[in-house]
C-alpha positions in Angstrom: 131.9 60.3 66.3 132.1 62.0 62.7 131.2 65.3 64.4 134.1 65.3 66.6 136.7 64.1 64.3 139.3 66.8 63.7 140.1 65.8 60.1 136.7 66.7 58.8 137.8 70.5 58.8 140.1 69.7 56.1 137.2 70.3 53.9 138.0 68.5 50.6 134.7 68.2 48.5 132.3 70.6 51.2 132.3 67.4 53.5 131.0 70.0 56.0 128.2 71.0 54.2 127.2 67.5 53.5 127.7 66.6 57.2 125.4 69.7 58.2 122.7 68.5 55.5 122.9 65.1 56.8 122.7 66.0 60.1 119.7 68.2 59.5 117.7 65.4 57.6 118.5 63.0 60.2 117.0 65.2 62.9 113.7 65.9 60.7 113.3 62.2 59.6 114.1 60.1 62.8 110.9 61.7 65.1 108.9 60.6 62.0 110.1 57.4 61.1 109.9 56.4 65.2 105.9 57.5 65.0 105.7 55.6 62.1 107.0 52.5 63.3 105.0 52.5 66.7 101.8 53.1 64.6 102.5 50.1 62.2 103.8 47.7 65.4 100.8 48.9 67.0 98.9 47.5 64.4 100.7 44.7 64.3 99.8 43.7 67.8 96.3 44.2 67.4 96.2 41.8 64.4 98.4 39.3 66.1 97.4 39.8 69.7 100.7 39.6 71.1 103.2 42.1 71.9 106.0 42.8 69.6 109.3 42.5 71.3 113.0 43.5 69.8 115.8 42.0 72.0 113.1 40.5 74.7 111.6 43.9 75.1 109.0 46.2 74.0 109.5 48.3 70.9 109.1 51.3 72.6 110.7 50.5 75.6 114.0 49.5 73.5 113.6 52.9 71.5 113.9 54.6 75.0 116.6 52.7 76.3 118.5 53.6 73.2 118.0 57.3 73.3 119.0 57.0 77.2 122.4 55.3 76.3 123.0 57.7 73.4 122.3 60.6 76.3 124.7 58.7 79.0 127.2 58.7 76.3 127.5 62.0 75.3 127.2 63.1 79.0 130.2 60.8 79.5 132.3 62.1 76.4 131.3 65.7 78.1 132.6 65.0 81.4 136.0 63.7 80.2 136.5 66.7 78.1 136.0 68.9 81.1 137.7 66.9 83.2 140.9 66.8 80.7 140.5 70.7 80.6 140.6 71.1 84.0 143.6 68.6 84.7 145.5 70.8 81.5 144.7 74.1 83.6 145.7 72.8 86.7 149.1 71.6 85.3 149.3 75.0 83.7 148.9 76.9 86.7 151.4 75.0 88.6 154.0 75.0 86.0 153.3 77.4 83.3 152.2 76.4 80.2 154.0 74.7 77.5 156.8 77.2 75.8 155.7 78.4 72.3 157.9 79.4 69.6 157.4 82.9 68.3 155.6 83.6 65.3 157.5 85.4 62.9 156.2 88.8 62.6 156.3 91.1 59.5 158.0 94.4 59.7 160.7 93.8 62.8 163.4 93.3 60.4 165.1 96.2 58.7 164.3 97.1 55.3 167.2 96.6 53.1 167.2 100.0 50.5 166.4 97.8 47.3 163.4 96.3 49.0 161.8 99.4 50.1 158.0 99.8 49.6 157.3 102.8 47.2 
């Protein structure tokens, strides 16, 4: 959610850099943490001779389900963006794009004699 927030571009205090470092760190540590947890859970299951359950299901099934939910959420958001862009394009084709005020251009106004560049 933080990555799609448009206010992050105000960049006071190097927020984008912090965000990117945090993302890189997470992408490195998350798979390692998953493997470490898997190994510890297997050890626990051997010691206690019963399955380690999270919300009534095995841990690795739970993790796989969480990854799948994350992937589906990202896919849904992507499809919503595509649909929104498609609708906007169709609207612009039918009615034309929204009128925009022209930007101020330098050099179009006649120079006064006192302000002429030397």
